[in-house]
C-alpha positions in Angstrom: 107.2 309.0 147.8 109.4 307.9 150.7 106.6 308.7 153.2 104.2 306.6 151.2 106.6 303.7 151.2 107.2 304.0 154.9 103.4 304.0 155.5 103.0 300.8 153.5 105.8 299.2 155.4 104.1 300.1 158.7 100.8 298.8 157.5 102.5 295.5 156.4 104.1 295.2 159.8 100.8 295.8 161.6 99.1 293.2 159.4 101.8 290.6 160.0 101.7 291.1 163.8 97.9 290.9 163.8 97.9 287.7 161.7 100.6 286.2 164.0 98.5 286.9 167.0 95.4 285.4 165.5 97.3 282.4 164.3 98.9 281.9 167.7 95.5 281.4 169.3 93.5 279.9 166.5 95.6 278.1 163.9 99.1 277.2 165.0 98.3 274.2 167.2 95.6 272.7 165.0 97.7 272.9 161.8 100.6 271.2 163.6 98.5 268.4 164.9 97.0 267.9 161.4 100.3 267.7 159.6 101.8 265.5 162.3 99.4 262.8 161.2 100.7 263.0 157.6 104.4 263.1 158.5 105.3 259.6 157.3 106.9 257.8 154.3 107.1 259.5 150.9 105.3 262.5 152.1 108.0 263.3 154.7 110.8 262.5 152.3 109.4 264.8 149.6 109.0 267.8 151.9 112.3 267.1 153.5 113.9 267.6 150.1 111.9 270.8 149.6 112.9 272.3 152.9 116.6 271.9 152.2 116.3 274.6 149.5 115.8 277.0 152.3 119.2 276.5 153.8 121.1 279.8 153.7 124.5 278.4 152.6 123.3 277.8 149.1 122.7 281.5 148.6 125.5 282.9 150.7 128.1 280.9 148.7 126.4 281.6 145.4 126.1 285.3 146.0 129.7 285.6 147.2 131.0 283.6 144.2 129.0 285.7 141.8 130.4 288.9 143.4 134.0 287.6 143.3 133.8 286.3 139.7 132.3 289.4 138.1 134.0 292.0 140.4 136.3 293.1 137.6 134.2 292.0 134.6 130.7 293.2 135.2 130.2 295.6 138.2 126.4 295.6 138.0 126.2 291.8 138.0 128.8 291.7 140.8 126.8 294.0 143.0 123.7 291.9 142.5 125.7 288.9 143.7 126.8 290.9 146.8 123.2 292.0 147.3 122.1 288.3 147.3 124.7 287.4 149.9 123.9 290.5 152.1 120.1 290.1 152.1 120.3 286.4 153.0 123.0 287.0 155.7 121.1 290.0 157.3 117.7 288.3 157.3 119.2 285.1 158.7 121.1 286.8 161.4 118.1 288.9 162.3 115.9 285.8 162.5 118.5 284.1 164.8 118.5 287.2 167.1 114.8 287.3 167.3 114.7 283.5 168.1 116.9 284.1 171.1 114.8 287.0 172.3 111.3 285.5 171.9 112.1 282.0 173.0 109.1 280.2 171.4 108.8 276.5 171.9 109.0 274.5 168.7 106.1 272.2 167.6 108.1 269.1 168.8 107.7 270.3 172.3 103.9 270.6 171.8 103.8 267.1 170.2 106.0 265.4 172.8 105.4 267.3 176.0 102.4 269.5 175.5 104.5 272.7 175.8 103.2 275.7 173.8 104.1 279.4 174.0 106.8 281.9 174.6 109.4 282.2 177.3 111.6 285.2 176.3 115.3 285.1 177.2 114.8 281.8 179.1 116.2 279.3 176.6 118.5 281.4 174.4 120.8 278.5 173.3 118.2 275.7 173.2 117.2 274.8 169.7 113.8 273.5 170.9 112.9 277.1 172.0 113.9 278.9 168.8 110.7 278.6 166.7 109.8 282.3 166.1 110.5 283.5 163.4 111.3 280.9 160.8 114.9 281.3 159.5 114.2 279.1 156.4 111.2 281.4 155.5 113.3 284.5 155.9 116.1 283.0 153.7 113.6 281.7 151.1 111.9 285.1 150.6 115.0 287.2 150.7 116.8 284.9 148.2 113.7 284.8 145.9 113.4 288.6 145.7 117.2 289.1 145.3 117.4 286.5 142.6 114.5 288.3 140.8 117.0 291.1 140.2 119.3 288.7 138.4 116.6 287.0 136.4 113.5 289.2 136.5 111.5 287.2 134.1 111.5 284.3 136.6 110.3 286.4 139.5 106.9 284.6 139.8 108.7 281.2 139.9 111.2 282.4 142.5 108.4 283.7 144.8 106.2 280.6 144.4 109.1 278.3 145.2 110.0 280.5 148.2 106.5 280.2 149.6 106.5 276.4 149.1 109.8 276.2 151.0 108.3 278.3 153.8 105.2 276.1 153.9 107.4 273.0 154.2 108.4 274.1 157.7 104.8 273.8 158.8 104.2 270.6 156.9 107.2 269.0 158.6 106.1 270.3 162.0 109.3 272.3 162.4 107.5 275.6 162.7 104.1 277.1 163.3 102.2 279.1 160.7 102.8 282.3 162.5 106.6 281.5 162.5 106.7 281.3 158.7 104.6 284.4 158.2 106.9 286.4 160.4 110.0 284.9 158.8 108.7 285.6 155.3 107.9 289.2 156.3 111.4 289.6 157.7 112.9 288.4 154.5 110.8 290.8 152.4 111.5 293.8 154.6 115.3 293.0 154.6 115.3 293.1 150.8 113.3 296.3 150.6 115.6 298.1 153.0 118.8 296.9 151.5 117.7 297.6 148.0 117.4 301.2 148.9 121.0 301.2 149.8 122.4 299.0 147.0 120.3 300.3 144.1 118.8 303.7 145.0 118.0 304.5 141.4 115.7 301.4 141.2 114.0 302.0 144.6 112.7 305.5 143.7 115.1 307.5 145.7 116.8 310.5 144.3 120.5 310.0 143.5 122.9 311.4 146.1 125.3 313.0 143.6 124.8 316.4 142.2 124.7 317.0 138.5 127.7 318.9 137.1 127.1 322.3 135.9 127.7 322.9 132.2 129.4 326.2 131.4 129.5 327.6 127.9 132.0 330.2 127.0 130.6 332.7 124.6 132.7 333.4 121.4 134.8 336.5 121.4 133.3 339.0 119.1 136.2 341.4 119.2 137.9 342.0 115.9 
């Protein structure tokens, strides 16, 4: 079971990397130039409101508050709040670290100066060179999957909204398509890995504790 899960994760990673490579050469620039023409008026205002839902502080504060409020009332609900906080925090910090490492120019550099590509470790603290992967996309997907544990019946809604938030980063020319695909994959992988630690019973892993042996004392047949 575990080997099969790891194999699927490796296939997902390979598929994401392949798509990002194809998108880098064929899709990213053309999509950015297309949406740049639409980035005016009510269109911009609407998508700007959508993209704000991908800010991590909403979920960090909400998850931490849920954990603190139910810590002594409902342990299961409290752990789900902590899970939400942790997944968003880990995916966000991981995205920030990868941004520093890859050093990809954001779309605004393409639009204003014609700069496109990666310069690893060259602009580690320059926001204009922190495009890959998308932090908003990582937050949106990790939050959506974590919230699905709290309200499983709304899982499809959470996931659809998460992808809309991720798409808003391309529509607003803040990220390239490959950025949001990589960020979304990062959010998904973070949730999968942390779920195995927080809720091993739900992830298919065997429980770590050993069952207690039951001993039965036979009745004494002596007179």
